[in-house]
C-alpha positions as CSV (number, residue, x, y, z in Angstrom):
1,M,0.0,0.0,0.2
2,N,1.5,3.5,-0.8
3,R,1.2,6.4,1.4
4,T,-1.9,7.9,-0.6
5,D,-3.8,4.7,-0.1
6,R,-3.4,4.5,3.9
7,G,-6.9,4.9,5.4
8,S,-8.9,5.1,2.1
9,T,-10.7,1.8,3.1
10,A,-11.6,2.8,6.7
11,A,-15.2,3.8,7.2
12,P,-15.8,7.7,7.6
13,E,-15.8,8.5,11.3
14,S,-17.9,11.4,12.6
15,P,-16.1,14.4,14.2
16,P,-15.4,14.4,17.9
17,A,-18.0,15.8,20.2
18,G,-17.5,19.5,20.5
19,E,-16.7,19.4,24.4
20,D,-14.0,16.6,23.7
21,F,-12.4,18.8,21.2
22,R,-12.6,21.8,23.3
23,A,-11.0,19.7,26.2
24,A,-8.2,18.4,23.9
25,M,-7.4,22.0,22.6
26,A,-7.3,23.2,26.1
27,R,-4.1,21.0,26.6
28,L,-2.2,23.0,24.0
29,A,-0.3,26.0,25.5
30,G,-0.7,29.1,23.2
31,G,0.7,32.6,23.5
32,V,-1.7,35.2,24.0
33,V,-2.2,38.2,21.8
34,V,-4.5,41.3,21.2
35,V,-5.4,42.4,17.8
36,T,-6.5,45.7,17.0
37,T,-7.6,48.0,14.1
38,W,-9.8,51.0,13.5
39,D,-13.6,50.6,12.6
40,A,-15.1,52.6,9.5
41,E,-16.1,55.4,12.2
42,G,-12.5,55.7,13.5
43,A,-13.2,53.9,16.7
44,P,-10.6,51.5,17.8
45,R,-11.6,47.8,17.9
46,G,-9.8,44.8,19.1
47,F,-10.0,41.3,20.5
48,T,-7.7,38.7,22.4
49,A,-6.5,35.5,20.6
50,T,-4.5,32.5,21.3
51,S,-4.9,31.1,17.8
52,F,-2.1,33.1,16.3
53,C,1.1,31.9,14.5
54,S,3.7,32.8,12.0
55,V,3.1,31.6,8.5
56,S,6.1,32.7,6.4
57,M,9.5,34.3,7.0
58,D,9.8,35.5,3.4
59,P,7.6,37.3,3.1
60,P,6.7,37.7,6.8
61,L,3.0,36.7,7.1
62,V,1.2,35.8,10.4
63,L,-2.3,34.5,10.9
64,V,-4.9,34.9,13.6
65,C,-8.3,33.4,13.8
66,L,-11.5,35.2,14.9
67,A,-15.0,33.6,15.5
68,R,-17.9,34.8,13.5
69,T,-19.6,35.4,16.5
70,S,-17.3,38.0,17.6
71,S,-18.4,41.3,18.1
72,S,-15.5,42.4,16.5
73,Y,-16.1,40.2,13.3
74,Q,-17.5,42.6,10.8
75,V,-14.6,45.1,11.5
76,F,-11.9,42.5,10.9
77,S,-13.5,41.1,7.8
78,E,-13.3,44.4,6.2
79,C,-10.2,46.3,7.5
80,Q,-7.1,46.8,5.5
81,G,-4.7,46.5,8.3
82,F,-4.3,45.6,12.1
83,A,-1.8,45.5,14.8
84,V,-0.9,42.3,16.8
85,S,0.4,42.8,20.3
86,L,2.2,39.8,22.0
87,L,1.4,40.1,25.6
88,R,3.7,39.9,28.5
89,D,3.0,37.7,31.6
90,D,1.8,40.7,33.6
91,Q,-0.8,41.8,31.0
92,S,-3.5,39.0,31.9
93,A,-6.0,41.7,33.0
94,L,-5.6,43.5,29.7
95,A,-6.1,40.1,28.1
96,T,-9.3,39.5,29.9
97,R,-10.6,42.9,29.0
98,F,-10.0,42.2,25.2
99,A,-11.6,39.0,25.5
100,R,-14.9,40.4,26.6
101,S,-17.7,41.2,23.9
102,G,-18.3,44.8,23.4
103,G,-17.8,47.6,25.9
104,D,-14.8,50.1,25.9
105,K,-11.6,48.0,25.8
106,F,-9.3,50.8,25.0
107,R,-7.5,53.0,27.8
108,S,-5.1,55.6,26.9
109,E,-2.4,54.3,29.3
110,D,-2.6,51.2,27.7
111,T,-2.5,52.0,24.0
112,A,0.3,53.2,21.7
113,P,0.2,53.7,18.1
114,T,2.2,51.5,15.6
115,P,4.1,53.3,12.5
116,R,0.9,52.8,10.4
117,L,-1.1,54.3,13.4
118,F,-3.0,51.3,14.4
119,P,-3.9,51.3,17.9
120,A,-1.7,48.6,19.8
121,V,-0.8,47.6,23.3
122,A,1.7,49.7,25.1
123,G,4.5,47.9,26.5
124,A,3.6,44.6,24.8
125,L,6.5,41.9,24.5
126,A,6.3,42.8,20.8
127,V,4.0,44.4,18.2
128,L,3.6,43.7,14.5
129,D,2.1,46.2,12.2
130,C,0.2,44.4,9.5
131,A,-1.5,44.8,6.1
132,V,-4.1,42.5,5.3
133,H,-2.8,39.8,3.0
134,A,-5.8,37.4,2.8
135,R,-9.1,36.1,4.7
136,H,-10.1,32.7,4.6
137,P,-13.4,31.2,6.1
138,A,-12.8,28.3,8.3
139,G,-15.9,26.7,10.0
140,D,-17.2,29.1,12.6
141,H,-13.9,31.4,12.3
142,I,-12.1,33.5,9.7
143,I,-8.7,33.1,9.2
144,L,-7.0,36.6,8.9
145,V,-3.7,36.7,7.3
146,G,-1.3,39.6,7.8
147,A,1.6,40.9,5.8
148,V,3.9,42.3,8.6
149,R,5.1,45.8,7.6
150,H,6.6,46.6,11.1
151,V,8.1,45.0,14.0
152,L,8.2,46.9,17.4
153,P,10.2,44.8,19.9
154,G,9.6,44.8,23.5
155,R,10.8,43.1,26.7
156,G,9.6,40.6,29.1
157,D,8.2,37.0,29.5
158,P,5.2,35.9,27.4
159,L,1.6,35.4,28.8
160,V,0.5,32.0,27.9
161,Y,-3.1,30.4,27.7
162,Y,-3.3,26.8,28.9
163,D,-6.1,24.7,30.4
164,R,-8.4,27.4,30.1
165,G,-6.3,30.0,32.2
166,F,-3.5,32.5,31.7
167,R,-0.2,31.2,32.9
168,Q,3.6,32.2,33.2
169,L,6.3,30.1,32.0
170,R,8.5,28.6,34.7
171,R,11.9,29.1,33.9
172,S,14.4,26.2,33.8
173,A,17.2,26.3,36.4
174,H,19.6,25.0,33.3
175,P,18.9,27.2,30.3
176,G,18.5,25.1,27.4
177,A,17.4,22.0,29.4
């Protein structure tokens, strides 16, 4: 049997139950980001995500996933660009604020502009200023692909989301271990 034939005779399986899949995905640690842009009226909009990763180094591309049920969905399905702020381990309250639907999430002391003037999280671990490269429907989410135009490095340790809660990385006593 060649590689393309493996599994072709197996009976189709139904997808896992929603809660089983959710529990399995809770076991995967992910970095926490806040994604921000401007709406058509010039108001800042944003959301917290853990479904974020780099896609390509040349050109530099990243992706983030946003639920279609999000109050920010319409804005991000139409925007031309956005900022991604990689959060530090002491920014969990800010992550929680941006994870909530609706309401005023932006405070002047927590916000700084990117080079292309998108609102971003002040003091983030890093900020990526992105132009929209592509959008792809994916089940109950949209995959937003950004072409990174500017990188603003910061300092600190990352905020991590694991097992349905924010966590801090424990540093090994032996670097590289």
